[in-house]
C-alpha positions in Angstrom: 29.4 -15.6 -6.7 32.6 -16.0 -8.6 33.7 -18.9 -6.4 31.1 -21.4 -7.4 27.9 -21.5 -9.5 24.6 -20.9 -7.7 21.5 -22.5 -9.2 18.8 -21.9 -6.6 17.5 -19.1 -4.4 18.2 -21.3 -1.4 21.8 -21.6 -2.3 21.9 -17.8 -2.9 20.4 -17.2 0.5 23.0 -19.4 2.2 25.9 -17.7 0.3 24.7 -14.2 1.1 24.3 -15.1 4.8 27.8 -16.6 4.8 29.0 -13.2 3.5 27.3 -11.4 6.4 24.2 -10.2 4.6 21.0 -10.4 6.7 18.3 -11.5 4.3 15.3 -13.9 4.0 13.9 -16.1 1.4 10.9 -13.8 1.1 13.1 -10.9 0.0 15.5 -12.7 -2.3 13.1 -12.8 -5.3 12.5 -9.1 -5.3 16.1 -8.2 -4.4 17.7 -10.2 -7.3 17.3 -7.2 -9.6 18.8 -4.8 -7.1 21.7 -7.1 -6.6 22.3 -7.1 -10.3 21.7 -10.8 -10.7 19.7 -12.8 -13.3 19.3 -16.5 -13.9 20.8 -17.6 -17.2 18.1 -19.6 -19.0 20.6 -21.9 -20.7 22.8 -22.9 -17.7 20.3 -22.3 -14.8 23.0 -20.4 -12.9 22.7 -17.0 -11.4 25.0 -14.5 -13.0 25.9 -10.8 -12.4 24.4 -8.5 -15.0 27.8 -7.6 -16.4 28.2 -11.3 -17.4 25.1 -11.2 -19.6 25.6 -11.6 -23.3 24.0 -9.3 -25.8 21.5 -12.1 -26.5 20.6 -12.3 -22.8 20.1 -8.5 -22.7 17.7 -8.5 -25.7 15.8 -11.4 -24.2 15.6 -9.7 -20.8 14.3 -6.5 -22.3 11.8 -8.3 -24.5 10.4 -10.3 -21.6 10.2 -7.3 -19.4 8.4 -5.1 -22.0 6.0 -7.8 -22.9 5.1 -8.6 -19.3 5.2 -5.2 -17.5 4.8 -2.4 -20.0 1.3 -0.9 -20.1 1.8 2.1 -22.4 4.4 3.9 -24.5 4.0 7.5 -25.6 6.3 9.8 -27.5 6.7 13.6 -26.8 9.4 15.0 -29.1 12.7 13.3 -28.1 11.2 11.8 -24.9 9.5 8.4 -24.6 7.3 7.9 -21.5 6.9 4.2 -20.7 4.2 3.2 -18.1 4.7 -0.1 -16.4 3.0 -2.1 -13.7 3.9 -1.0 -10.2 7.6 -1.9 -9.5 8.3 -2.7 -13.1 10.1 0.4 -14.3 13.6 0.0 -12.8 14.3 -3.4 -14.2 13.1 -2.5 -17.7 15.1 0.8 -17.7 18.2 -1.1 -16.6 17.7 -3.6 -19.4 17.1 -0.8 -21.9 20.3 0.9 -20.7 22.3 -2.3 -21.3 21.1 -2.4 -24.9 23.2 0.7 -25.7 20.9 1.8 -28.5 22.6 4.6 -30.3 19.5 6.8 -30.3 19.0 6.5 -26.5 20.9 9.0 -24.4 19.6 7.6 -21.1 16.7 6.6 -18.9 15.2 7.7 -15.6 13.0 5.2 -13.8 10.6 5.6 -10.9 8.3 2.9 -9.6 6.0 2.6 -12.6 7.2 5.1 -15.1 10.4 5.3 -17.3 11.5 8.5 -19.0 13.6 7.6 -22.0 15.7 10.5 -23.4 16.4 10.1 -27.1 18.8 12.2 -29.2 16.1 13.8 -31.2 12.4 13.5 -32.2 13.1 10.8 -34.9 15.2 8.8 -32.4 12.3 9.1 -29.9 9.9 7.7 -32.5 12.3 4.9 -33.4 12.8 3.9 -29.8 9.0 3.9 -29.1 8.4 1.8 -32.2 11.1 -0.7 -31.1 9.5 -1.0 -27.6 6.0 -1.3 -29.1 7.1 -4.2 -31.3 8.6 -5.9 -28.2 5.3 -5.3 -26.4 3.5 -7.0 -29.2 0.2 -5.2 -28.6 0.5 -2.3 -31.1 
């Protein structure tokens, strides 16, 4: 990836195959998250998650929450976020990248994220932030 910019999934597929990875076009879309790749909206180039700016991270979390989150509930210092099937890991990863002071960490399954906050007030603050991003509260 660092050698030359990749703008399409077809280019990505060719590059991965040249590196010895056995993959197909059908799996590329769903595997992008697992590979730690995202498409930069400004440049149209795939980048590694570590290359994302703070603005990219906020935008990624906002899009994910708005599109995939179904409910957000607080239980003391824990926030339980329900997503569509397959949506939890990407959102938890984006939330981890935000490095919010009140969030200690996340655990994600297929459609549920457990957000551990430092205390009850932090849990409520985190839930409110996520609900604002969701835009349905």
